[in-house]
N, C-alpha and C positions, 0 to 999 in steps of 0.2 A: 512229804508234801513238797514245798519249795517249787522250783521251776517245773518240776515234773507234773505239777497240777495243771499247767496251762492248757494243754490240749484236752479240753473236756469233751466227754461223749455228747454233752448237750450242745456244745458250741460248734458252729460251722464258721471257720475262720476265713475272713475275706481280707485280702491285703489292701490297705488303703493307699499306701505310698511306699514305693520301693526305692532304696538307695541303689547306686551302681553295684554290680555283682561283687559279692564277698563282704558287703556291709549288712548290718542288721536291718530288719524291718522296723520302720519308725513307729507306726501305730497301726492297729488293725481293728476291724469291726467284728464283734463277737455276737452271735445269734443264740438266744436261748428261747425255749418254749415252756411256759408254765400252764399246765392243765390243772385247773382247780377242780378237785374231785373228792368225793367222800371215800373214806377208808376206815375199815375196822381195825382198831388198835387196842391191845390189851396191856394194861398197867395195873399194878396193885391187885392182881387177880380179878380184874373187872374189865370187860370189853365194851368199848363204845365206838360209835361211828363219828369220826371227826373230819373236819375240812382240812385238806392237805393240798400241797403242790406236787403233782405227778405221783400221788400215792405215797410220798415220803414224809416221814416225821422224825426229826425236823426236816425242813425242806432242803432242796439241793443247794450246793455251794456255788455261788457266782464268783468267777475268777477273772481278773483283768489286769492289765498294766496301766500305769499312769499314762494318759493320753489316748487310751483306747475308747472306741465308741461301743456302747451296748445297745442292742436291739432285742427287747424281750417281749415276746407275744404272750399275753395272758388270755386264756380262754376259760370262761366260767361255765362249768358243768353242774353247779350245785344250786339249790333253791335260793340261797342267800345272795344278796348283792355283795360285790367284792371290789376292793382297790388295793394296790400294793405301793408301799412307800420305800424308797431307797435311802435308808436312814443315814444321814450325814453327807450324802452326795450334794455338792453345792448347787447343781442344776443351773449353771450359768446359761442364761438365755434359753433354758429348757424347762421353765416352770410348769408347763403342761404335763410333764412326766414325773412331778414330785409325788403325787399319789394320794394325799389325804382326801377322803370322800367329802364332797360338798365344799371343799376349800379350793383345790386346783382342778377338780374334775367331778362330774357325776360318777357314781359307782358303775362298775361293769355289771349289767343285769344278767340273769340266767340266760344261757345260750348265746351271749354276746362276747366280743373280744375287744382288746385294746392293745396297741403296740407302744410300749415305753421305749423312747428313743433318746439317748443322752450320751454325752461325752464326759469322760472323767478328766477334768482339767486341774492340774496342780495338786493332786491328792494321791497319797499312797499310804497303805496301812490297813487296819482292821475296821470294817464297818459291818452293817447287816441290813437285811430287808425284812419287812413284815407287813401283814395286812394292816390297813389303816381305816377300818370302819367297825364300829361297835367293839365287841371283845374278840373278834375273829383271830386277832394275832396270837391268841392263846395257843393255837396249833399251826398257824401259817407264818413261819419265820425261817430264816436261814442265814448263813454267813455270806458276807460280800468282802472278798479279799482282793486288795489292790497291791500288786507288786510294783516296785520302782521301774522306771524305764529300763529297757534292756541295757546291761553294761553299767548301770548306776548301782553302787553297793549300798547296803544298809549302813547307817552311821554307828553300827555296833557289830561285834563279831558275827560272822555268818553262821547260822545255826546248822546243826546236822540234819534236823527235821523240823517241820512246822505242823502244829496241830490246832485246829479250832476247838474251843471249849465253849459251848453256848448254854447258858443257864435258862431254864424255863420253869413254868408252873403247871402242874397237872391237876385237873379237876375231874372227879368221877362224874359229876353232874354236867349237863350241857351249859356252857358258859353264857350262851345267849339267853337261856331261861333264867340263869342267876341274875344277870344285870337287868333284864326286863322286870323280874319280880321286885328287885331292889328299887328301881325307878318308880314302880307302881305304888309300893308301900311306903317309900321314903326312908327305908331302913338301910343300914350298911349291908353290902352283899355278902353272901357266904364266902368263906375263904377257901383257898386251894387245899388239896389233900396231900400234895407232895411237891417238892422242887425237883428239877431234873438237870442232869448234865448230859448234853447231846441226846436228849429225849429219854434218858434212863434215870429212875429214882435212886437206885443203889441199895446197898445192903442194910441200911439203918431203917428201912421201911419194911412192913410186913410183906411177905410174898414177893420180894424184889431182888433177892440175892442174884438171881440169874439175869436181871435187868440192871447190870452195873457197868458203867463205863470204865474200861481198863486202859491205862497208858503204859505201854511197855517201853523201857528205856535201856540203853547200853551204858555201862559204867564209863564215866569220863566225858561223855558226849553232851553237847548243849542243845536244848530244844527251845524253839519259840512257840509259846502257847498264846493263842489269840483268844482272849476271854471276851465274851459278849453277854450282857445281861438282857435277855429277852423275856424275863419274868413280867407278869402283868402289874403287880402291885407292891413289889418288895425290893428294897435295897439289900445287898448281900455282902457279908464278910466272907473272904475266901482264904484258905491256907492249906499248904501241903505239909504234912507231918515231917519234922526233922529236916526241912529244906528251906533255905532262903531263896528268893527269886529277885531278879533285877527288872524293874519296870522301865520300859524303853519307849512306849507309845501309848497315848490315850486318844480315843476318838479319831484315829488315823492322823495324828500329829506326833512327830518325834518329840521326846522330852529329854531333859538332862537325866541320865540313868541314875537310879538309886535302888539300894537293896532294902528289902523288907521281908518279914515272915508272914505278914497278913496284909491283905488289901481290901478295899471297899469299892464296890461297883454298883451304881444305881441302874434301874431300868433305863434303857436308851444309851448307856455308856459302854465303851469297849476299852480294854486294856491289854496291851501285848507285853508279855513277860518272858525273860530268858531264864530257863531252868537248867542249871548245870548239874548233871547227874554226879553222884559220888564217884570218886576215882576207882574204887574197887567194889566188888559185890558185897552188899551190906547184910546179907542173911536176914532180911526183914522185908515186909511190904508196908506201904504207907498210904493212909487215907488222904485224899484231896477233898476237903469238906467246905461247904458253904451253908450259911444260915443267916436269917434276916437281921438287919439293923432296923429296929422298929421304934419310932418316936411318938406316933400318934396315940390317941386314946381308944381307937377302935380295935376290934379283934384282928388277929393276923395268924397266918400259918406258922406256928412256932415249932418247926421241924428242921431237920438237917439232911441235906443231900450229900452223898459221898461217892467219889470214884476211887479207884485203886491204882496207885503207882507201883508197878512191878519192874524189877531189874531182871535183865536177861542173865541167866546163870552162865559163868564162863565155860567155854568148850572143854577146858581141861578137867572139869568135874566129871568123873565117871557117872554114867546115868544111874547106876545102882545106888550111888552115895548122895545123889542130888536130893536135897531136902524138898519134900513136896511143898509147893507154894502154900497149900492150905495149912501146913503145919508151921510155917514161918510166923514169928510174932508180927502182929499188925499194929503199927504205930498210929496214934491219933493226934491230930493237931489241937491246940488250944485256941479257941476263938474268943473275941471280946464279948462282954456282956451285951445283951440284945439292945440296950439303950445307951451304948457307950459313945455319946456325942463327942466327948473329948478326943477319943481315938479318931473318930470320923473327921473332926476339924483338923487335927494335927496331920493326918494322912493327906488330906486334900491340900494343905498348905505346903507340902513337900513337892508338889507338882510344879515344874518350871519348864518353859519352852527352851529348846536348844539355843535359839537366838544367836545363831552364828551366820557367817557370810552365805553358806549354802542354804540354810534353813532359817531365814530371818524371822523375827517377831515384829510384824508391821503394826504395832499398837498405835491407834490414833492418839497423837499427842495433844491435839486440841479437839474440842467438842462443839458441834453445831447445835445439837439438841439433847437436853437432859430429861430423863423420865424417872419417876419414882412409882413403882407398882407394889401394892400389897398383894400377897398371895396367901390364900387360906380357905377355911371352911366357913359355912354360914347356913342359912335355912331359907326355904320357900314355904309359904303357907300350904296347909293341907286343903285339897279341894273340898267344896261344900258337900255335906252328907257322906264324908269318908273319914274313917279313923286312920291316922298314919302312925308310922313307927320310927320317926326321926328322933331328934333329941327329946321331943315329947310327942304326945299323941295328936297335936294340932300342927305339927311341922314336918317337913321332909328335909333330909340332908341336901345341901347344895355346896358349891365351891365357886370361887370367883377370883378375878384379878381386878384390883381397885374397886372391889365390891360389885363388879358387873359379872354376872354369870352368863356365859356365851351361849346363845341359841344357834344351833346349826341351821343354815338356810336350806331351802328345798331346791335352790339353784346354786351351782358352784360359784364361789366368790370371784374366781379368776375370770370366768366367762362374763359375769356381770360387770366386772371392772373393764375388761378388754373391749366389750361391745357397748359400754355405756348404759347398761340396763339399770333403771332406777328401782328403788323399793326393796332391794335385796339386803343392803347393809347401810349403816350410817358411818360417817367419818369423824364422829365426835367422841372417840374413846378418850377418857380423861388422862392427861399426862401425870397427874398426881391424884391421890384419893380425894373425892369430893368432901368427905367428912374426915377430919383428922382426929386421931385418938391415940392413947398410949398403946402402941401396936403390940408390944410384948408384955404389957402389964395386965392388970385386972381387966378382963374383957368387958365390953359394953353390954348392957342388958338387951339391946336391940341387935339381933343377929341376922336380920333379914337382908337378903341380897336383892339387887336390881337385875333385871334380865334384858338382854338385847343382843343384836348382831352388830357389834361396833368394832371399828378398825382404826389404826393410826396410819396416816398418809405421810410418807417421807419423800422429799425430792431426791433424785438420783445422786449418789455419792455423799449423802449426809453422814457425818460422823456422829455416832449415837453413844451416849452413856446411859445405861439403865441400871438402876438399883432395885433389886427385888427384896422385899421385906416380908418375912413370915409374920403371921399374927397369932395371938393366943385364943382367938375365937374358936370355941369348941376344941381347944387344945393346940398348943404349939406342935409343929411337925415339920420334918425335913421334906422338901418338895423338889424332885428332880425336874428342872425346867429345860425343855428342848426347844430350840429355835430352828425352824426349817430354812433352807436356802443360804445359810451363813455359818461360818465359824465365828466365835467371839473370844475375846480375851478376858479372863477372870482377873480383874485388877485389884479386887479387895474383897474381904469378907470379915464378918465379926458377929458378936452376940449382942442382944438387946436391940434398941432402936438405932437406926442409922442416923449419924450426926454429920452433916456435910462439912461443917466448919472444922471438926476434929478428924473425921475419918478419911476425907478426900486427900489430905496431905500425906497419908500413909500408903496411897495406892502404888502398886508396882507397875510402872510403865516401861520397864526395861525387858524383863523376861517372864511375864505372866504366862500361865498355861493357856493354850488355845484349844477350844473344844466346841462341841455342839449341844451338850447336855450338862447342866451343872446343878448340884444339890444346893438349894437355899437352906442354910443351916437352921436346925430346929431352934426357934426362939431367937433368930438372928437375921442377917441380911447378906446379900452378895451383890457385888458391883461388876458389871461387864461393859466392854466397849466393842463396837463393831462398825464397819463402814458399809452403808447401804448401797452396794455397787452391783446389785442383782435385781433387775426389774421384774416385777410380778407381785403375787399375793403369797405371803409367807405366814404359815401357822406357827404360833408359839403356845405351848401347853405343858402342863405337868405330865410326866411320863408314867404316873400311876394311872392305870386305866380307869379306876373307880373315880378319880378326881376329874379326868377328862369327861366322863359320863355326867358328872355333877356340874360341869361348866367352867372348870379352871383352865381357860383357854382364851385366846384372842388372836387377832390377825394384824399383820403389817402389810401395807401396800407401798411398794417402792415404784415410783414413777419412772418412765423411760428417761434416758439421757439424750444428748443431742446427736451422738455418733451412731452409726448403724450397729456397732457391736454393743451398744448400750440400750438397745430396744428389745422388747419381748416380741418374737415373731408370732404370726397368727397360729391358731390351734391346728393340730393335725386333723385330717378329714375324718378319721375314725374316733375322734373324741366322743366318749359315751354321752348319751342324752339322759336327762333326768326323767 
C-alpha cells in the first residue's frame, strides 16, 4: 500500500496548485464515483442481494492526502433512499457534505445523485465512510485513508506496507427487514450471523474457510494495519496470536505509541497499529481474531471472526522441503472475557495525545458552557390494540439522551436552520436531565422516555465541556458516542455517578486523547471538551445502530461567526430534496 495507493483507478487527479518546476504538488482534487447498486454476495453458504458501492463489498477505498479536495458523485440505482457519511472528516464550512439523512441532507432517492464536495483540512490517518440512513451501512462502508502532506513523515518508523482491516457484521437476513420488524414489535432486533474482516467471516464459521482474510508478511518487516470497526452493534476485542503491536493513531489522530497484545475498538472508531513481523520464519501461522465486548442485557452475536497471518517462507528453503502452510501449527490468541469492563477501561486510559510542537493538543483550558447528558435505554408505550415485545408486553424498547428520544424530522435540520424554516425542530434540548436520580444505582420504576426533535444551539467558538453518564435503566451498558463535525478531547472517565466536585479536579488537560467516537463506560461516565468552531448542524449519537434506531441521538447547531471563513456557505444546487 503506502504511497503507491494514491493514483487510484477511481480517481481522476486534477492539480489544484503547482509550485515552480521540480517541487511537489501542494494539494489536488480527487474525483470518485459511487454507483449504489444491488449485488449478489455469498457468505456462510448463503447468497443474498445486498446494497453496495460499485458492486464491491466492502466498498472501494478512498485515498487522499491532507489538504486534498474530494469530489465524490453518488448515484442511487437501488429502491432504497441512500446517504453517505464521511466518518471523522471535520467538514469545516462543508456541513452540506456530512451525510446523515434528515440531519444535513435529505437522502438521495432512487435514480437521483448528489456530489459530496469537501476538503480535508488538518487531518491525516485512518477514517472510513458508510451509509447513514436506517441500517444500510451493514454493507455500504469502506476505508478512507488520509496520508500526510507529501514530504511530511509519520511520527513513527515508516512501515514496509500498509493494510486496511475493516471489521463488519454479516446478517443472512435482510437488515432493513430486521430493524423494521424490531421497531414494529418493540423487541430487540435479531443479531448478526457472523463478524467479518474485510468482508470475510473466516475459518471459525461453518462453510467459510475459503472466505478468510490472509495477511502475508515478510520476516523482520513492519506493517501498518489500519483497523476500522464498521460493525453495526458490537464493540470488538482484537488480537494477533503470539504478536504484540504498537498503537500509533486513533480516529486519525496520532497518539503516544504504546505496545499491547489486545486492543478494543468500538463501532465508529479506528486504530492504526504497527505490527513488526518476527525476525525469522516462525514455522507457524497465526490467527488474527476479534470477538465482542458486550455489556448490555440484550442478546448479541457471541461468535469470533478470524483472519490468518502467514509468513513468506525464505527463498533458501527448497520447494520440496517447504512445509505446507496447511500442515503448520495454527496459533490462536487469547481474548478477554466478553464483559471484561476492567480491561476496556484500562485500555482506553492508556490512550494519550502526542501533544508536541508539531501535533499539539489544543485542549480548551476554560469552559464557556457545561452540559451533563444521561445516555441509556428506556421505553415507549405500546400502541393501543397492539401487543408489544419490549421489556414487557405493553412497552417498546427506546433509547434517549437526557431522557429525550430523538425523532428524525422529514426535512433536513440543516436546511431548516439555514433557511429559517419553523416547525422542524425546537432549541430547548435540556443541558442537564430534567429528572435527577441515582443514575447507576437501582433504576427508577418509570422507564418512559419523552420524544421530540430537540437541539442545543451554540454561539460560534463556544468552548464546551460535556459529561455523558450511563444509566442502569434496563441495564448498564457501554455506549460508543460519535460527534459529527468535530474532534473532542477525552479529559476524564470513571465508574458510578459523575461527581463534579471530586472528578473535575482529576481531568487531564495536558495530553488527553483526541477522537470523534468515545465509549461511555458501562455503569460510568466520560467527560469531553471541544471548541464549537464549525458552523452548521451536527449529529451526535450512539454508534450502535440499534440504539440510533431507538432514539439515542441529538443535534448541535453551531451558529455562524463574524468572519467569512466562520460562516456556512449556501447549499449546493444538487442538494437532494425530501
